[in-house]
N, C-alpha and C positions, 0 to 999 in steps of 0.2 A: 421596738422589738429588738432584744438581744439574741445574737446567734453566735454559736462557735462552730467553726468549720475546720477540716482537716486539710491542710496544703501538703500533699504528697510529694516526696523527694524523687529525683531520677539521677541517673549517672550517664553521662554522655560517653559512650564507648568510642564514638568517632565524631569529631567536629571539624569541619573544613569550613573557613570563611572564603566564600565565592565573590564577595563584591560589597561595595557600600552603596546604601540608598541614599536619595536625596535628604532624606530627615535625618541623616546622621547615623541611623541604625545599619547593621551588617546583614547582608543575605547569607545564610549559612545552610549547609547540608550536614545532617547529623544522623546518628543512630543512637537512641535513648533506651534505657531500661529503667522502669519503674522499680523502686525498692520499697521496703517495709518501713521507712522512716518518714516522719512528718512534722510539720509544725502545727500547733493548735493556733488558729487565729479567731480571736474574738472580737465581734463588731457590735457597736451600739450606736444608735443615733443620738446626736446631741443638737444643741441649738444652732451652733455655727462653727465653721473652721474644720480642720482636720487635726486630730491629736492623736499620734502614734506612739505606742510605748512597746517596749521588748524586755525580755528577761536576759537578752543578751547583750553585754557591754560593746560588742563588736558591731552590732547593726546600727547604722545611722536611723535618727527618727525624724528626719526632714525630707526635703524633696529629692534627696539622694537615694531614698528608699523607694523600690519599685512598687510597693504597697500603696505608699504615700502618693506616688505618681499615678497610680491606677485610680484612686480615690479623687483625686484632683481632677483628672480627665473625666471622669464619670459626672462629676459636679457640674463641670463646664458644659460638657455635650449634652446634658440632658436639663441643664438650667435648674440644678437642685440648690435650693437655698439653705436647708438645714445641713448640718455638719455631721461628722463621722469620727467616733473613737475607736481606734484599731489597737489591739494588743496581740503581739506575735510571741 
């Protein structure tokens, strides 16, 4: 099944890093505000792997991209053998 979702943008009005977790990520305190900008994210099931494309030349399309990382984590955690095509 093909799906397009909107990934809403936000602005961090305040962002304080308050510590580092054991997994390398940081603990943060923040005040966020949603804004009326968004990315359109198109998702499609494929036979295998993760294929990520973007209309922006500035976004990485490999494991440096958080959408790629999320897809990889979901496939591993839920033992999903099929793949996913993502276009942002």
